[in-house]
C-alpha positions, -999 to +999 in steps of 0.1 A: +000+002-004+015+027-009+012+054+018+027+088-004-001+088-033-040+094-040-062+124-025-053+138+005-080+134+027-098+172+046-087+173+075-111+198+088-136+174+076-160+151+087-129+122+083-105+136+112-137+137+137-152+103+124-145+069+147-135+040+126-132+003+133-117-029+119-146-043+098-160-075+109-145-100+084-105-097+090-085-127+093-059-104+110-021-124+124+002-107+146+042-117+145+045-112+183+083-104+174+082-078+145+053-063+160+036-063+120+001-068+111-012-088+083-055-082+076-073-097+049-111-097+043-129-122+043-157-111+019-138-096-013-117-123-031-097-098-049-079-088-018-042-095-010-031-096+022-020-064+036+011-064+059+014-037+084+043-029+097+062+003+113+046+032+117+009+014+107+006-012+129+011+009+157-016+029+143-037-002+131-041-012+168-052+027+180-087+015+154-110+007+190-138+020+174-145+041+204-115+073+198-124+097+172-091+102+144-084+131+161-077+116+197-056+090+176-035+118+164-035+134+200-021+103+217+006+090+185+013+128+184+028+129+224+036+094+226+064+100+195+073+138+203+055+150+167+037+177+156-001+170+151-004+187+119+019+164+099+011+129+121-025+141+112-023+145+072-006+110+076-029+092+099-056+105+071-041+094+045-036+055+058-067+054+071-088+070+037-066+042+018-078+013+049-115+029+040-115+021+007-098-011+004-128-024+030-104-029+059-121+002+084-159+010+082-169+046+102-190+039+135-195+071+139-186+104+149-174+121+181-193+147+174-223+121+173-210+103+202-212+132+223-245+146+210-255+117+230-244+118+260 
């Protein structure tokens, strides 16, 4: 998966406030030694296994279906001493690709959750 190409997501848009989670129909294997995560859609017959390593695996682990992308970016920026704007753009690009590959789905938005409380 080429993380350097494709349309740039709108940072201030709905996606940044979205709560995303892995789709339910995934096969997932974690290599405990390397930390790599291999994911495969069980519903898309044309899907090839996707190996997420390094930063991609770290970001994947943050998709818990409870926290918005904005929250995830804040945590990652704080944990790794990175600029939120830079990491935010990278996370949104990565998420957009995973959504297009139907490996993630949007569960709602942080605004919807706050309104419901």
